[in-house]
C-alpha positions in Angstrom: 23.1 16.3 39.7 20.0 16.9 37.6 18.6 20.4 38.0 16.5 22.8 35.9 18.5 25.2 33.7 16.9 28.2 31.9 18.6 29.1 28.6 18.3 32.3 26.8 19.7 30.8 23.6 20.4 27.0 23.2 22.5 25.5 20.5 22.1 21.8 20.0 25.1 19.7 19.0 25.0 17.1 16.2 23.4 13.8 16.8 26.6 11.7 17.0 27.9 13.8 19.9 25.2 12.3 22.1 24.6 8.9 20.4 27.8 7.6 18.7 27.5 4.8 16.2 27.8 1.1 17.4 26.9 2.3 20.8 25.7 -1.1 22.0 28.1 -4.1 22.2 27.0 -6.8 19.7 24.5 -4.5 18.0 26.0 -3.5 14.6 23.4 -0.9 13.9 22.4 2.6 15.1 19.5 2.3 17.5 18.8 5.7 19.0 15.1 6.4 19.9 14.4 10.0 20.6 12.4 11.3 23.6 8.9 12.2 22.4 8.2 14.4 25.4 11.2 16.7 24.8 10.7 16.9 21.0 7.0 17.4 21.4 7.6 20.3 23.7 10.1 21.9 21.3 7.7 21.4 18.4 4.9 23.1 20.2 6.9 26.1 21.2 8.1 26.6 17.6 4.6 26.2 16.2 3.3 28.7 18.7 5.9 31.3 17.8 5.4 30.7 14.1 1.6 31.1 14.5 2.1 34.3 16.5 4.3 35.7 13.6 1.6 34.8 11.1 3.8 32.2 9.4 1.2 29.4 9.4 -1.3 29.5 6.6 -3.9 27.1 8.1 -3.8 24.8 5.1 -4.0 21.1 5.7 -4.1 19.6 2.2 -0.7 20.0 0.6 1.2 17.0 -0.9 4.9 17.5 -0.9 7.7 15.8 -2.7 11.0 16.7 -1.1 13.8 17.2 -3.5 17.4 16.2 -2.7 19.0 16.8 -6.1 21.3 19.5 -4.7 23.2 16.8 -2.6 25.7 14.3 -3.8 25.5 11.8 -0.9 22.5 9.5 -0.5 21.1 10.9 -3.8 17.9 9.6 -5.2 19.2 9.1 -8.7 15.8 8.8 -10.4 14.2 11.6 -8.4 13.0 13.5 -11.5 11.1 10.4 -12.8 9.4 9.9 -9.4 8.4 13.6 -9.3 6.8 13.3 -12.7 4.8 10.3 -11.6 3.6 12.1 -8.4 2.6 15.4 -10.0 -0.7 14.0 -11.4 -1.5 12.9 -7.9 -1.4 16.5 -6.6 2.2 16.6 -5.3 4.3 19.7 -5.5 8.1 19.6 -5.5 9.9 21.7 -2.8 13.6 22.4 -2.2 14.0 22.8 1.6 17.5 24.3 1.3 16.0 27.3 -0.6 13.5 28.0 2.1 13.8 29.9 5.4 13.3 27.9 8.6 9.8 29.3 9.1 8.9 28.6 5.5 9.9 25.0 6.0 7.9 24.7 9.2 4.8 26.1 7.3 5.3 23.8 4.4 5.4 20.6 6.5 2.6 21.8 8.9 0.3 22.3 6.0 0.9 18.9 4.5 -1.3 15.8 4.5 1.2 13.6 2.7 4.9 13.9 2.3 7.3 11.9 0.1 11.0 12.2 0.2 14.4 10.7 0.9 15.0 9.6 4.5 17.5 12.4 5.2 17.8 15.6 7.2 15.1 17.4 5.2 12.5 15.0 6.5 13.3 16.1 10.1 10.9 18.9 9.3 8.2 16.3 9.5 8.3 16.9 13.2 6.2 19.9 12.4 3.5 18.0 10.5 0.0 17.8 11.9 -1.1 14.6 13.7 -2.3 12.1 11.1 -0.1 13.3 8.3 1.6 10.4 6.5 5.2 10.4 5.5 6.8 8.1 2.9 10.5 7.9 3.5 12.5 6.6 0.6 15.6 4.7 1.6 18.4 2.4 0.2 18.9 -1.3 1.0 21.1 -0.8 4.1 19.0 -2.4 6.9 21.2 -1.0 9.7 19.8 2.5 9.0 18.2 3.8 12.2 14.6 3.2 11.2 13.2 3.3 14.7 15.2 6.4 15.7 14.2 8.2 12.6 10.6 7.3 13.1 10.6 8.3 16.8 11.9 11.8 15.9 9.2 12.3 13.2 6.4 10.7 15.0 6.9 12.8 18.1 4.6 15.3 16.5 1.9 12.8 15.7 2.7 12.1 12.0 3.4 8.5 10.8 6.2 7.4 8.6 6.3 4.4 6.3 9.7 3.4 4.7 10.0 2.2 1.1 13.3 0.5 0.3 14.9 1.0 -3.1 18.0 -0.4 -4.8 21.5 0.6 -3.6 24.1 1.8 -6.2 27.3 0.7 -4.5 30.2 3.1 -4.6 33.7 2.2 -3.2 34.8 4.3 -0.2 31.3 5.6 0.6 29.7 4.6 3.9 26.7 2.3 3.4 24.4 4.9 5.0 25.3 7.5 2.4 25.3 5.6 -0.9 23.0 6.7 -3.7 20.0 4.6 -4.7 17.0 4.3 -7.0 13.3 3.6 -6.1 10.8 2.1 -8.6 8.4 4.9 -9.4 5.5 2.4 -9.6 6.2 1.2 -6.1 6.2 4.9 -4.9 2.8 5.5 -6.5 1.5 2.2 -5.0 2.8 3.2 -1.5 1.1 6.5 -1.8 -2.2 4.7 -2.6 -1.5 2.4 0.4 -1.1 5.4 2.7 -4.3 7.0 1.3 -6.1 3.8 2.1 -4.6 3.8 5.6 -6.0 7.2 6.3 -9.4 6.1 4.8 -9.7 2.8 6.6 -7.5 3.1 9.7 -5.8 -0.2 8.8 -2.0 0.3 9.0 -0.1 -0.1 5.7 3.2 -2.0 5.6 4.8 -4.1 8.3 5.4 -3.3 12.0 7.7 -4.7 14.6 7.1 -5.3 18.3 8.9 -3.3 21.0 10.8 -6.5 22.0 12.0 -7.3 18.5 15.6 -6.1 17.9 15.8 -7.2 14.3 15.8 -4.6 11.5 12.3 -3.7 10.2 11.0 -6.3 7.6 10.7 -4.7 4.2 8.5 -6.5 1.6 10.4 -7.5 -1.5 8.2 -8.5 -4.4 11.3 -9.6 -6.4 11.9 -12.4 -3.8 8.3 -13.5 -4.1 8.6 -13.8 -7.9 11.7 -16.0 -7.5 9.8 -18.2 -5.0 6.9 -18.6 -7.4 9.1 -20.6 -9.8 9.6 -23.4 -7.2 8.3 -26.8 -8.0 6.3 -28.4 -5.3 4.7 -31.8 -4.8 1.1 -32.6 -4.1 -0.2 -30.8 -1.0 -2.7 -32.1 1.4 -4.7 -30.6 4.3 -3.9 -32.0 7.8 -7.3 -32.3 9.4 -5.9 -32.2 12.9 -4.1 -29.0 12.2 -7.1 -27.5 10.4 -9.3 -28.2 13.5 -6.9 -26.1 15.6 -7.2 -23.0 13.4 -10.3 -21.3 14.8 -9.5 -17.7 14.1 -7.2 -15.6 11.9 -5.1 -12.7 12.8 -3.7 -9.9 10.7 -0.1 -10.9 9.9 2.7 -11.6 9.6 3.9 -13.3 12.8 7.2 -14.7 14.0 5.7 -18.1 14.7 2.4 -20.0 15.0 2.3 -19.5 18.7 2.0 -15.7 18.1 -1.1 -16.2 15.9 -1.7 -17.1 12.2 -2.7 -14.8 9.4 -4.6 -16.4 6.5 -1.6 -17.5 4.5 0.4 -18.6 7.5 -2.7 -20.8 8.3 -2.5 -22.2 4.8 1.2 -23.2 5.4 0.3 -24.6 8.8 -2.5 -26.9 7.7 -0.4 -28.0 4.7 2.4 -29.0 7.0 4.8 -26.5 5.6 7.4 -24.4 7.5 5.9 -21.2 9.0 5.5 -18.6 6.3 3.0 -16.2 4.8 4.1 -17.4 1.3 3.1 -21.1 1.3 4.6 -23.1 -1.6 1.3 -25.0 -2.1 -0.8 -21.9 -2.8 -1.4 -19.9 -5.9 0.8 -16.7 -5.8 -2.0 -14.6 -7.3 -4.7 -16.0 -4.9 -2.3 -15.6 -2.0 -1.6 -11.9 -2.9 -5.4 -11.2 -3.0 -6.3 -13.0 0.2 -3.3 -11.7 2.1 -4.2 -8.0 1.6 -8.0 -8.6 1.8 -7.7 -10.5 5.1 -5.3 -8.1 6.8 -7.6 -5.2 6.1 -10.9 -6.7 7.3 -12.2 -6.4 10.8 -11.9 -9.5 12.9 -15.5 -10.8 12.6 -15.5 -10.4 8.8 -12.0 -12.0 8.5 -13.2 -15.1 10.3 -16.5 -15.2 8.4 -15.1 -14.7 4.9 -11.5 -15.8 4.9 -11.3 -18.7 7.4 -13.4 -21.1 5.3 -11.0 -20.4 2.4 -7.9 -21.6 4.2 -8.1 -25.3 3.3 -9.3 -24.5 -0.2 -6.1 -22.6 -0.9 -3.9 -25.7 -0.3 -2.8 -27.1 -3.7 -3.9 -24.2 -5.8 -0.4 -23.4 -7.2 -0.5 -23.7 -11.0 1.4 -23.0 -14.2 2.4 -19.5 -15.2 -0.3 -19.5 -17.8 -3.0 -20.3 -15.2 -1.6 -17.6 -12.8 -1.8 -15.1 -15.6 -5.4 -16.1 -16.2 -6.2 -15.7 -12.5 -4.6 -12.2 -12.5 -6.8 -11.4 -15.5 -9.9 -12.5 -13.6 -9.0 -9.9 -10.9 -8.4 -7.1 -13.5 -11.8 -8.0 -15.1 -13.5 -7.8 -11.7 -12.0 -4.3 -11.1 -13.2 -3.0 -14.5 -16.5 -4.8 -15.2 -17.8 -5.3 -11.7 -16.2 -2.9 -9.1 -16.2 0.2 -11.3 -19.7 -0.1 -12.8 -21.1 -0.6 -9.2 -19.9 2.9 -8.2 -21.0 4.4 -11.5 -24.5 3.1 -11.1 -24.7 4.4 -7.5 -23.6 7.8 -8.8 -26.5 7.6 -11.4 -24.1 7.3 -14.2 -26.0 4.3 -15.5 -25.1 4.6 -19.2 -21.4 4.7 -18.5 -21.7 1.9 -15.9 -23.5 -0.3 -18.4 -20.9 0.4 -21.0 -18.1 -0.7 -18.7 -20.0 -3.8 -17.6 -20.6 -4.8 -21.2 -17.0 -4.6 -22.2 -15.4 -7.9 -23.4 -14.1 -10.0 -20.6 -10.4 -9.3 -19.8 -8.5 -12.5 -20.4 -5.1 -11.0 -20.1 -4.0 -7.8 -18.5 -2.2 -6.8 -21.7 -5.7 -6.3 -23.2 -6.1 -3.2 -21.1 -4.2 -1.4 -23.7 -7.3 -1.6 -25.8 -9.4 -0.2 -22.9 -7.3 2.9 -22.2 -9.7 5.3 -23.9 -12.7 3.7 -22.2 -11.2 4.0 -18.7 -9.7 7.5 -19.3 -13.2 8.7 -20.4 -14.8 7.0 -17.4 -12.4 8.8 -15.0 -13.1 12.2 -16.6 -16.9 11.6 -16.7 -16.9 10.7 -13.0 -14.9 13.7 -12.1 -17.0 16.3 -14.0 -18.5 18.9 -11.7 -17.2 17.0 -8.7 -15.2 17.9 -5.6 -11.6 16.6 -5.5 -11.0 13.4 -3.5 -9.2 15.3 -0.8 -12.3 17.5 -0.3 -14.8 14.6 0.0 -13.3 13.1 3.1 -11.9 9.8 4.1 -15.3 8.0 4.2 -15.5 8.1 0.4 -12.0 6.8 -0.2 -12.7 4.1 2.4 -15.7 2.9 0.5 -14.3 3.0 -3.0 -10.8 1.8 -2.1 -12.0 -0.7 0.5 -10.3 -4.0 1.5 -11.5 -5.8 -1.6 -10.3 -3.1 -4.0 -6.9 -2.9 -2.3 -6.6 -6.7 -2.5 -7.4 -6.7 -6.2 -5.1 -3.8 -6.9 -2.2 -5.5 -5.1 -2.8 -8.7 -7.1 -2.7 -7.0 -10.5 -0.2 -4.3 -9.9 3.0 -6.2 -10.9 1.3 -7.5 -14.1 0.1 -3.9 -14.9 3.6 -2.6 -14.4 5.1 -5.4 -16.5 2.6 -4.7 -19.3 3.9 -1.1 -19.8 3.1 2.5 -18.8 -0.2 2.7 -20.8 -1.6 -0.4 -19.2 -0.6 0.8 -15.7 -2.2 4.2 -16.5 -5.4 2.4 -17.5 -5.4 0.6 -14.1 -5.0 3.9 -12.3 -7.8 5.5 -14.4 -10.1 2.6 -13.3 -9.1 3.1 -9.6 -9.7 6.8 -9.6 -12.8 6.6 -11.6 -14.4 4.4 -8.9 -13.3 6.9 -6.2 -14.7 9.9 -8.1 -18.0 8.1 -8.7 -18.2 7.3 -5.0 -17.5 10.9 -4.2 -20.2 12.0 -6.7 -22.7 9.7 -4.9 -21.7 10.7 -1.4 -24.6 12.5 0.3 -27.1 11.4 -2.3 -27.1 7.7 -1.7 -25.8 5.4 1.1 -22.4 4.0 0.2 -22.4 1.0 2.5 -24.8 -1.3 0.6 -22.6 -1.1 -2.5 -19.5 -1.7 -0.5 -21.0 -4.8 1.1 -22.2 -6.1 -2.2 -18.7 -5.7 -3.6 -17.3 -7.5 -0.6 -19.5 -10.5 -1.4 -18.6 -10.2 -5.0 -14.9 -10.4 -4.1 -15.6 -13.7 -2.3 -17.1 -15.0 -5.5 -14.0 -13.8 -7.4 -11.7 -15.7 -5.0 -13.8 -18.8 -5.4 -13.5 -18.5 -9.2 -9.7 -18.2 -8.9 -9.6 -21.3 -6.7 -11.8 -23.3 -8.9 -9.8 -22.5 -12.1 -7.9 -25.5 -13.3 -5.3 -26.3 -15.9 -6.7 -27.2 -19.3 -6.9 -30.8 -20.2 -3.7 -31.6 -22.2 -5.7 -34.3 -24.0 -7.8 -31.6 -25.7 -5.4 -29.5 -27.7 -8.2 -27.1 -28.7 -9.1 -26.2 -25.2 -8.1 -22.7 -24.1 -7.1 -22.0 -20.5 -10.1 -19.7 -20.1 -12.4 -22.6 -21.1 -11.4 -24.4 -17.9 -12.8 -21.5 -15.7 -16.2 -21.6 -14.2 -18.7 -19.0 -15.4 -18.8 -15.8 -13.4 -21.5 -15.5 -10.8 -23.6 -12.3 -11.2 -24.1 -9.9 -8.3 -27.7 -9.9 -7.1 -27.5 -7.2 -4.4 -29.4 -4.2 -5.8 -29.7 -2.2 -8.9 -26.4 -0.5 -8.5 -24.6 -3.9 -8.8 -26.7 -5.6 -11.5 -25.0 -8.4 -13.4 
């Protein structure tokens, strides 16, 4: 019978002793969820003892990349490459097996962001402070115990997001323990998504409901690229269905009865099967609207995005037109979004210089802007506090929903164009954030953010209105079919 027992010293047996694999008939995956109250109590006692011994430094700003290169199973093969990409973002590499237990507790308790393989070392994330974000890198095996792993870590108040890599099959090795690789660009993008999550409060990634027994859905941009090549017939808006769409939710959803996000609504009114990747819509516009809509509050989502739903039907175009639409977004980031924050920071000369750059007609042209954008980033950061010291409000303003939507739309194209172009994109992103930090406390940030929100709507409308060039006119370039940009008229900091 249950009764309290006081232990002087308690040794805990390995996990499978309590929860063997395949423990549920018909459920071919490990589904343990750990008791938060028990682990929360253990966590608190260990932290109290560590604090009493003076083992906790009180820091809250460390960024950790957890190395696993000493292990042969479940190895992150391109770990060194990822570490190099994370160092400029303030990450330090640590090797938990070389640290004492209290040193590991202190390292994780002082962290604001942790990246590492989903392995035993990340169990230390139990000691992270509430609000800390964890990026768990993992292979393709979807039967991995995502929920159990998350329940253990999140018992202390941290939050984990999983990023799936590519499995390197090896005969005779259990699927849980195969080695794998993760695209460094996706790791950097996921870190930016978690930074934005902290800043805005809008969850990054996908979630599942408590009643959903399927493995966690993991976004796969490769699958989306394959789908983009489908050929589709003419699409039409069903007026009866359109009349039923009166509000939009943040998606995705299992079915229309559970609600419709913006792109699910597009598929619905076009009479397509339920999906947030409608065949009738431009992939680039869909990428922008999907991210923007999901990160807006409900009233703004219905006001800004709902009227766009019928206009997205039938926007899918040729690869050349899609590249041009992506270039429109890159151009907006560099010649509208970035100058707006520079002018607010009273860096008017630099802001005007950026706004007066030639229009970006293809993301590959960013190779010619590398020096401009690197110089802009350095100029905005001069005599300025680091982003982590300026607080979440600044990041929320500079990296708001519109910026995240734009970045998500151009990211694949930047990566495909090569490291120098991707670096130029990051320079533009961080330059905007540094400029906002420079302006913080000297000027209100909200008017600029609101002006850029309205400017983003104009950008989407330009992407929608873009059409294929007339084949009867061989001298017509794709960009000649685009409407002229609409200047921002919302204050000096956002002049045309």
